[in-house]
N, CA, C and O atoms as a Tripos MOL2 file, in Angstrom:
@<TRIPOS>MOLECULE
protein
  184   183    46     0     0
PROTEIN
NO_CHARGES

@<TRIPOS>ATOM
      1 N         119.6250   15.5330  125.1880 N.3       1 ARG1
      2 CA        118.7100   16.0650  124.2030 C.3       1 ARG1
      3 C         117.3840   15.3520  124.3500 C.2       1 ARG1
      4 O         117.3310   14.1250  124.4450 O.2       1 ARG1
      5 N         116.3230   16.1220  124.3690 N.am      2 ASP2
      6 CA        114.9740   15.5820  124.4820 C.3       2 ASP2
      7 C         114.4810   15.2230  123.0860 C.2       2 ASP2
      8 O         114.4340   16.0800  122.2040 O.2       2 ASP2
      9 N         114.1170   13.9730  122.8820 N.am      3 ARG3
     10 CA        113.6960   13.5380  121.5450 C.3       3 ARG3
     11 C         112.3460   14.1220  121.1420 C.2       3 ARG3
     12 O         112.0950   14.3460  119.9580 O.2       3 ARG3
     13 N         111.4820   14.3660  122.1140 N.am      4 LYS4
     14 CA        110.1560   14.9080  121.7800 C.3       4 LYS4
     15 C         110.2400   16.3510  121.3110 C.2       4 LYS4
     16 O         109.6590   16.7130  120.2880 O.2       4 LYS4
     17 N         110.9630   17.1750  122.0610 N.am      5 THR5
     18 CA        111.0200   18.5960  121.7310 C.3       5 THR5
     19 C         112.2520   18.9700  120.9260 C.2       5 THR5
     20 O         112.2590   20.0030  120.2580 O.2       5 THR5
     21 N         113.3070   18.1380  120.9770 N.am      6 GLY6
     22 CA        114.5250   18.4250  120.2420 C.3       6 GLY6
     23 C         115.4520   19.3890  120.9510 C.2       6 GLY6
     24 O         116.4960   19.7460  120.4050 O.2       6 GLY6
     25 N         115.1010   19.8200  122.1520 N.am      7 GLU7
     26 CA        115.9480   20.7740  122.8660 C.3       7 GLU7
     27 C         116.9750   20.0460  123.7260 C.2       7 GLU7
     28 O         116.7240   18.9490  124.2260 O.2       7 GLU7
     29 N         118.1230   20.6680  123.8870 N.am      8 SER8
     30 CA        119.1700   20.1160  124.7390 C.3       8 SER8
     31 C         119.0900   20.7830  126.1010 C.2       8 SER8
     32 O         118.8820   21.9930  126.2010 O.2       8 SER8
     33 N         119.2600   19.9730  127.1640 N.am      9 LYS9
     34 CA        119.2410   20.5410  128.5060 C.3       9 LYS9
     35 C         120.1510   19.7270  129.4120 C.2       9 LYS9
     36 O         120.3580   18.5320  129.1980 O.2       9 LYS9
     37 N         120.6880   20.3890  130.4210 N.am     10 GLU10
     38 CA        121.5630   19.7510  131.3960 C.3      10 GLU10
     39 C         120.7100   19.2020  132.5320 C.2      10 GLU10
     40 O         119.8540   19.9040  133.0700 O.2      10 GLU10
     41 N         120.9510   17.9370  132.8950 N.am     11 LEU11
     42 CA        120.2310   17.3020  133.9930 C.3      11 LEU11
     43 C         121.2280   16.6470  134.9330 C.2      11 LEU11
     44 O         122.2720   16.1520  134.5090 O.2      11 LEU11
     45 N         120.8920   16.6510  136.2160 N.am     12 SER12
     46 CA        121.6900   15.8620  137.1490 C.3      12 SER12
     47 C         121.3270   14.3970  136.9400 C.2      12 SER12
     48 O         120.3270   14.0830  136.2950 O.2      12 SER12
     49 N         122.1350   13.5130  137.4840 N.am     13 PHE13
     50 CA        121.8780   12.0850  137.3030 C.3      13 PHE13
     51 C         120.5270   11.7020  137.8960 C.2      13 PHE13
     52 O         119.7790   10.9410  137.2830 O.2      13 PHE13
     53 N         120.2050   12.2210  139.0860 N.am     14 ASP14
     54 CA        118.9310   11.8960  139.7320 C.3      14 ASP14
     55 C         117.7490   12.3890  138.9090 C.2      14 ASP14
     56 O         116.7440   11.6890  138.7840 O.2      14 ASP14
     57 N         117.8630   13.5890  138.3470 N.am     15 ASP15
     58 CA        116.7980   14.1090  137.4940 C.3      15 ASP15
     59 C         116.6450   13.2610  136.2330 C.2      15 ASP15
     60 O         115.5320   13.0270  135.7630 O.2      15 ASP15
     61 N         117.7650   12.8070  135.6960 N.am     16 PHE16
     62 CA        117.7400   11.9560  134.5080 C.3      16 PHE16
     63 C         117.0240   10.6410  134.8010 C.2      16 PHE16
     64 O         116.1860   10.2030  134.0130 O.2      16 PHE16
     65 N         117.3480   10.0090  135.9300 N.am     17 VAL17
     66 CA        116.7120    8.7470  136.3110 C.3      17 VAL17
     67 C         115.2200    8.9570  136.5220 C.2      17 VAL17
     68 O         114.4140    8.1410  136.0750 O.2      17 VAL17
     69 N         114.8410   10.0320  137.1900 N.am     18 ASN18
     70 CA        113.4190   10.3200  137.4150 C.3      18 ASN18
     71 C         112.6890   10.5670  136.1020 C.2      18 ASN18
     72 O         111.5420   10.1490  135.9460 O.2      18 ASN18
     73 N         113.3310   11.2320  135.1690 N.am     19 GLU19
     74 CA        112.7210   11.4890  133.8590 C.3      19 GLU19
     75 C         112.4630   10.1820  133.1170 C.2      19 GLU19
     76 O         111.3960   10.0000  132.5290 O.2      19 GLU19
     77 N         113.4320    9.2750  133.1410 N.am     20 ILE20
     78 CA        113.2690    7.9750  132.4850 C.3      20 ILE20
     79 C         112.1490    7.1890  133.1540 C.2      20 ILE20
     80 O         111.3290    6.5800  132.4660 O.2      20 ILE20
     81 N         112.1020    7.1920  134.4790 N.am     21 LYS21
     82 CA        111.0490    6.4680  135.2000 C.3      21 LYS21
     83 C         109.6720    7.0320  134.8750 C.2      21 LYS21
     84 O         108.7160    6.2750  134.7090 O.2      21 LYS21
     85 N         109.5620    8.3520  134.7820 N.am     22 ASN22
     86 CA        108.2790    8.9700  134.4520 C.3      22 ASN22
     87 C         107.8280    8.6150  133.0380 C.2      22 ASN22
     88 O         106.6390    8.4020  132.8020 O.2      22 ASN22
     89 N         108.7670    8.5490  132.1000 N.am     23 GLN23
     90 CA        108.4090    8.2490  130.7170 C.3      23 GLN23
     91 C         108.0570    6.7810  130.5150 C.2      23 GLN23
     92 O         107.3460    6.4490  129.5650 O.2      23 GLN23
     93 N         108.5360    5.8950  131.3820 N.am     24 THR24
     94 CA        108.3110    4.4600  131.2000 C.3      24 THR24
     95 C         107.4280    3.8560  132.2820 C.2      24 THR24
     96 O         107.3590    2.6310  132.3910 O.2      24 THR24
     97 N         106.7500    4.6730  133.0900 N.am     25 LYS25
     98 CA        105.9990    4.1370  134.2280 C.3      25 LYS25
     99 C         104.8050    3.2780  133.8190 C.2      25 LYS25
    100 O         104.4370    2.3750  134.5700 O.2      25 LYS25
    101 N         104.1920    3.5150  132.6810 N.am     26 ASP26
    102 CA        103.0280    2.7290  132.2620 C.3      26 ASP26
    103 C         103.3890    1.6230  131.2730 C.2      26 ASP26
    104 O         102.5060    0.9440  130.7480 O.2      26 ASP26
    105 N         104.6610    1.4440  131.0230 N.am     27 LYS27
    106 CA        105.1160    0.4240  130.0790 C.3      27 LYS27
    107 C         105.4160   -0.8800  130.8190 C.2      27 LYS27
    108 O         105.8040   -0.8500  131.9870 O.2      27 LYS27
    109 N         105.2400   -2.0210  130.1550 N.am     28 PRO28
    110 CA        105.5780   -3.2960  130.8000 C.3      28 PRO28
    111 C         107.0890   -3.4070  130.9930 C.2      28 PRO28
    112 O         107.8690   -2.9080  130.1810 O.2      28 PRO28
    113 N         107.4870   -4.0620  132.0720 N.am     29 PHE29
    114 CA        108.9050   -4.1960  132.3990 C.3      29 PHE29
    115 C         109.1760   -5.5880  132.9320 C.2      29 PHE29
    116 O         108.4850   -6.0550  133.8380 O.2      29 PHE29
    117 N         110.1660   -6.2450  132.3820 N.am     30 THR30
    118 CA        110.6250   -7.5200  132.9290 C.3      30 THR30
    119 C         112.1300   -7.4220  133.1280 C.2      30 THR30
    120 O         112.8350   -6.7880  132.3430 O.2      30 THR30
    121 N         112.6040   -8.0540  134.1800 N.am     31 LYS31
    122 CA        114.0310   -8.0380  134.4600 C.3      31 LYS31
    123 C         114.7440   -8.9780  133.5040 C.2      31 LYS31
    124 O         114.1340   -9.8740  132.9190 O.2      31 LYS31
    125 N         116.0440   -8.7610  133.3540 N.am     32 LEU32
    126 CA        116.8410   -9.6370  132.5080 C.3      32 LEU32
    127 C         116.9210  -11.0130  133.1360 C.2      32 LEU32
    128 O         116.9650  -11.1370  134.3600 O.2      32 LEU32
    129 N         116.9410  -12.0440  132.3150 N.am     33 ASN33
    130 CA        116.9820  -13.3960  132.8460 C.3      33 ASN33
    131 C         118.4070  -13.8870  133.0800 C.2      33 ASN33
    132 O         118.6020  -15.0460  133.4450 O.2      33 ASN33
    133 N         119.3990  -13.0330  132.8780 N.am     34 LEU34
    134 CA        120.7890  -13.3870  133.1440 C.3      34 LEU34
    135 C         121.2280  -12.7750  134.4690 C.2      34 LEU34
    136 O         120.7270  -11.7290  134.8820 O.2      34 LEU34
    137 N         122.1660  -13.4390  135.1220 N.am     35 ALA35
    138 CA        122.7220  -12.8970  136.3520 C.3      35 ALA35
    139 C         123.4860  -11.6140  136.0440 C.2      35 ALA35
    140 O         124.0460  -11.4600  134.9590 O.2      35 ALA35
    141 N         123.5030  -10.7110  136.9930 N.am     36 ARG36
    142 CA        124.1810   -9.4370  136.7820 C.3      36 ARG36
    143 C         125.6930   -9.6260  136.6590 C.2      36 ARG36
    144 O         126.3420   -8.9840  135.8330 O.2      36 ARG36
    145 N         126.2430  -10.5080  137.4840 N.am     37 LEU37
    146 CA        127.6770  -10.7720  137.4410 C.3      37 LEU37
    147 C         127.9820  -11.8280  136.3840 C.2      37 LEU37
    148 O         127.3000  -12.8500  136.3030 O.2      37 LEU37
    149 N         128.9950  -11.5800  135.5850 N.am     38 VAL38
    150 CA        129.3680  -12.5170  134.5280 C.3      38 VAL38
    151 C         129.7880  -13.8500  135.1330 C.2      38 VAL38
    152 O         129.5250  -14.9010  134.5480 O.2      38 VAL38
    153 N         130.4360  -13.8250  136.2940 N.am     39 SER39
    154 CA        130.9040  -15.0630  136.9220 C.3      39 SER39
    155 C         129.7490  -15.9450  137.3860 C.2      39 SER39
    156 O         129.9410  -17.1430  137.5940 O.2      39 SER39
    157 N         128.5650  -15.3850  137.5510 N.am     40 LYS40
    158 CA        127.3980  -16.1480  137.9990 C.3      40 LYS40
    159 C         126.5520  -16.6660  136.8410 C.2      40 LYS40
    160 O         125.6020  -17.4170  137.0610 O.2      40 LYS40
    161 N         126.8800  -16.2790  135.6200 N.am     41 ARG41
    162 CA        126.1100  -16.7100  134.4510 C.3      41 ARG41
    163 C         126.4490  -18.1480  134.0900 C.2      41 ARG41
    164 O         127.5390  -18.6240  134.4100 O.2      41 ARG41
    165 N         125.5380  -18.8420  133.4320 N.am     42 PRO42
    166 CA        125.8020  -20.2400  133.0710 C.3      42 PRO42
    167 C         126.9940  -20.3680  132.1290 C.2      42 PRO42
    168 O         127.1960  -19.5400  131.2410 O.2      42 PRO42
    169 N         127.7640  -21.4040  132.3370 N.am     43 GLN43
    170 CA        128.9210  -21.6890  131.4900 C.3      43 GLN43
    171 C         128.5020  -22.6770  130.4060 C.2      43 GLN43
    172 O         127.9500  -23.7330  130.7130 O.2      43 GLN43
    173 N         128.7550  -22.3480  129.1540 N.am     44 ILE44
    174 CA        128.4120  -23.2420  128.0510 C.3      44 ILE44
    175 C         129.6970  -23.9100  127.5830 C.2      44 ILE44
    176 O         130.5760  -23.2620  127.0150 O.2      44 ILE44
    177 N         129.7940  -25.1970  127.8240 N.am     45 MET45
    178 CA        130.9800  -25.9570  127.4300 C.3      45 MET45
    179 C         130.6570  -26.7500  126.1660 C.2      45 MET45
    180 O         129.7120  -27.5390  126.1440 O.2      45 MET45
    181 N         131.4400  -26.5390  125.1250 N.am     46 VAL46
    182 CA        131.2040  -27.2330  123.8600 C.3      46 VAL46
    183 C         132.3170  -28.2180  123.6120 C.2      46 VAL46
    184 O         132.3130  -28.9110  122.5950 O.2      46 VAL46
@<TRIPOS>BOND
     1     1     2 1
     2     2     3 1
     3     3     4 2
     4     3     5 am
     5     5     6 1
     6     6     7 1
     7     7     8 2
     8     7     9 am
     9     9    10 1
    10    10    11 1
    11    11    12 2
    12    11    13 am
    13    13    14 1
    14    14    15 1
    15    15    16 2
    16    15    17 am
    17    17    18 1
    18    18    19 1
    19    19    20 2
    20    19    21 am
    21    21    22 1
    22    22    23 1
    23    23    24 2
    24    23    25 am
    25    25    26 1
    26    26    27 1
    27    27    28 2
    28    27    29 am
    29    29    30 1
    30    30    31 1
    31    31    32 2
    32    31    33 am
    33    33    34 1
    34    34    35 1
    35    35    36 2
    36    35    37 am
    37    37    38 1
    38    38    39 1
    39    39    40 2
    40    39    41 am
    41    41    42 1
    42    42    43 1
    43    43    44 2
    44    43    45 am
    45    45    46 1
    46    46    47 1
    47    47    48 2
    48    47    49 am
    49    49    50 1
    50    50    51 1
    51    51    52 2
    52    51    53 am
    53    53    54 1
    54    54    55 1
    55    55    56 2
    56    55    57 am
    57    57    58 1
    58    58    59 1
    59    59    60 2
    60    59    61 am
    61    61    62 1
    62    62    63 1
    63    63    64 2
    64    63    65 am
    65    65    66 1
    66    66    67 1
    67    67    68 2
    68    67    69 am
    69    69    70 1
    70    70    71 1
    71    71    72 2
    72    71    73 am
    73    73    74 1
    74    74    75 1
    75    75    76 2
    76    75    77 am
    77    77    78 1
    78    78    79 1
    79    79    80 2
    80    79    81 am
    81    81    82 1
    82    82    83 1
    83    83    84 2
    84    83    85 am
    85    85    86 1
    86    86    87 1
    87    87    88 2
    88    87    89 am
    89    89    90 1
    90    90    91 1
    91    91    92 2
    92    91    93 am
    93    93    94 1
    94    94    95 1
    95    95    96 2
    96    95    97 am
    97    97    98 1
    98    98    99 1
    99    99   100 2
   100    99   101 am
   101   101   102 1
   102   102   103 1
   103   103   104 2
   104   103   105 am
   105   105   106 1
   106   106   107 1
   107   107   108 2
   108   107   109 am
   109   109   110 1
   110   110   111 1
   111   111   112 2
   112   111   113 am
   113   113   114 1
   114   114   115 1
   115   115   116 2
   116   115   117 am
   117   117   118 1
   118   118   119 1
   119   119   120 2
   120   119   121 am
   121   121   122 1
   122   122   123 1
   123   123   124 2
   124   123   125 am
   125   125   126 1
   126   126   127 1
   127   127   128 2
   128   127   129 am
   129   129   130 1
   130   130   131 1
   131   131   132 2
   132   131   133 am
   133   133   134 1
   134   134   135 1
   135   135   136 2
   136   135   137 am
   137   137   138 1
   138   138   139 1
   139   139   140 2
   140   139   141 am
   141   141   142 1
   142   142   143 1
   143   143   144 2
   144   143   145 am
   145   145   146 1
   146   146   147 1
   147   147   148 2
   148   147   149 am
   149   149   150 1
   150   150   151 1
   151   151   152 2
   152   151   153 am
   153   153   154 1
   154   154   155 1
   155   155   156 2
   156   155   157 am
   157   157   158 1
   158   158   159 1
   159   159   160 2
   160   159   161 am
   161   161   162 1
   162   162   163 1
   163   163   164 2
   164   163   165 am
   165   165   166 1
   166   166   167 1
   167   167   168 2
   168   167   169 am
   169   169   170 1
   170   170   171 1
   171   171   172 2
   172   171   173 am
   173   173   174 1
   174   174   175 1
   175   175   176 2
   176   175   177 am
   177   177   178 1
   178   178   179 1
   179   179   180 2
   180   179   181 am
   181   181   182 1
   182   182   183 1
   183   183   184 2
@<TRIPOS>SUBSTRUCTURE
     1 ARG1         2 RESIDUE 1 A ARG
     2 ASP2         6 RESIDUE 1 A ASP
     3 ARG3        10 RESIDUE 1 A ARG
     4 LYS4        14 RESIDUE 1 A LYS
     5 THR5        18 RESIDUE 1 A THR
     6 GLY6        22 RESIDUE 1 A GLY
     7 GLU7        26 RESIDUE 1 A GLU
     8 SER8        30 RESIDUE 1 A SER
     9 LYS9        34 RESIDUE 1 A LYS
    10 GLU10       38 RESIDUE 1 A GLU
    11 LEU11       42 RESIDUE 1 A LEU
    12 SER12       46 RESIDUE 1 A SER
    13 PHE13       50 RESIDUE 1 A PHE
    14 ASP14       54 RESIDUE 1 A ASP
    15 ASP15       58 RESIDUE 1 A ASP
    16 PHE16       62 RESIDUE 1 A PHE
    17 VAL17       66 RESIDUE 1 A VAL
    18 ASN18       70 RESIDUE 1 A ASN
    19 GLU19       74 RESIDUE 1 A GLU
    20 ILE20       78 RESIDUE 1 A ILE
    21 LYS21       82 RESIDUE 1 A LYS
    22 ASN22       86 RESIDUE 1 A ASN
    23 GLN23       90 RESIDUE 1 A GLN
    24 THR24       94 RESIDUE 1 A THR
    25 LYS25       98 RESIDUE 1 A LYS
    26 ASP26      102 RESIDUE 1 A ASP
    27 LYS27      106 RESIDUE 1 A LYS
    28 PRO28      110 RESIDUE 1 A PRO
    29 PHE29      114 RESIDUE 1 A PHE
    30 THR30      118 RESIDUE 1 A THR
    31 LYS31      122 RESIDUE 1 A LYS
    32 LEU32      126 RESIDUE 1 A LEU
    33 ASN33      130 RESIDUE 1 A ASN
    34 LEU34      134 RESIDUE 1 A LEU
    35 ALA35      138 RESIDUE 1 A ALA
    36 ARG36      142 RESIDUE 1 A ARG
    37 LEU37      146 RESIDUE 1 A LEU
    38 VAL38      150 RESIDUE 1 A VAL
    39 SER39      154 RESIDUE 1 A SER
    40 LYS40      158 RESIDUE 1 A LYS
    41 ARG41      162 RESIDUE 1 A ARG
    42 PRO42      166 RESIDUE 1 A PRO
    43 GLN43      170 RESIDUE 1 A GLN
    44 ILE44      174 RESIDUE 1 A ILE
    45 MET45      178 RESIDUE 1 A MET
    46 VAL46      182 RESIDUE 1 A VAL
């Protein structure tokens, strides 16, 4: 569902990714500061 127009439409995954990239292309972006794999994240021992 498109939030701007309120209409529902079927998209392929690639079209969906391209739509998100187009809507956020001028916005600031920073990567997450955590490792992608849980096993690589810091261990907090208490």
